[in-house]
C-alpha positions in Angstrom: -9.4 23.5 4.3 -7.4 20.2 3.9 -4.7 19.8 1.3 -3.9 16.9 -0.4 -0.8 15.3 0.0 0.9 12.5 -1.9 1.1 9.0 -0.9 2.0 6.4 -1.8 -0.7 3.2 -2.6 0.4 -0.3 -3.0 -2.9 -2.5 -4.0 -2.9 -5.5 -4.2 -4.7 -7.9 -6.3 -6.8 -10.6 -3.5 -7.8 -10.2 -0.1 -5.6 -12.6 1.3 -2.6 -10.9 -0.6 -3.4 -7.7 1.3 -4.2 -9.1 4.6 -0.7 -11.4 4.6 0.7 -7.8 3.6 -0.9 -5.3 6.6 0.9 -8.5 9.2 3.8 -8.9 7.5 4.5 -4.3 7.9 2.6 -5.0 10.9 5.7 -7.3 11.4 8.7 -5.6 10.0 7.1 -2.0 11.5 7.1 -0.5 8.9 4.8 2.6 8.3 1.5 2.8 6.9 -2.2 1.1 6.7 -4.7 -0.2 4.7 -8.0 1.6 3.2 -9.9 1.3 0.3 -8.3 1.5 -2.9 -8.4 4.8 -4.0 -10.6 5.9 -7.1 -6.9 6.8 -9.0 -5.7 2.3 -9.0 -8.0 1.0 -11.3 -6.3 -2.5 -9.9 -6.5 -5.0 -6.7 -9.3 -6.6 -4.4 -10.4 -3.1 -3.0 -7.9 -2.9 -0.1 -4.4 -0.7 -0.3 -1.9 -0.5 1.8 -1.0 3.5 2.3 2.0 5.0 3.5 4.8 8.0 2.7 5.7 8.2 -0.5 10.1 7.5 1.1 8.3 4.3 2.0 8.4 2.7 -1.0 12.0 0.8 -1.1 11.7 -0.3 2.0 8.0 -1.8 1.5 8.6 -3.3 -1.9 11.9 -5.0 -0.4 10.0 -6.3 1.6 7.1 -7.9 -0.2 9.8 -9.0 -2.4 11.9 -11.3 0.5 8.4 -12.3 1.2 7.5 -13.5 -1.7 4.2 -11.6 -1.9 2.5 -9.9 -5.0 1.0 -6.9 -5.4 -1.4 -5.8 -8.2 -0.4 -2.1 -8.6 2.2 0.8 -6.7 1.4 4.7 -7.0 2.2 7.9 -6.1 -1.1 8.8 -5.8 -2.7 12.4 -4.1 -5.0 12.1 -1.4 -6.6 13.6 1.7 -5.2 13.2 5.3 
């Protein structure tokens, strides 16, 4: 049986912001991947970046440095 695990989810206000963040994270070799926004978060454009919770500061620092905003950032229980 699959177990739920904590995951960091960063939601974005627009698809353009989500794509810019994805490019930023990949160029800086930051972990994670783009996912459809989980039901637990009711903000954003429908796309979110999922990563391990301990990566939160590195990801948010990269967004701040690049002057990219986000709609929500939360740790939620998710499969996979």
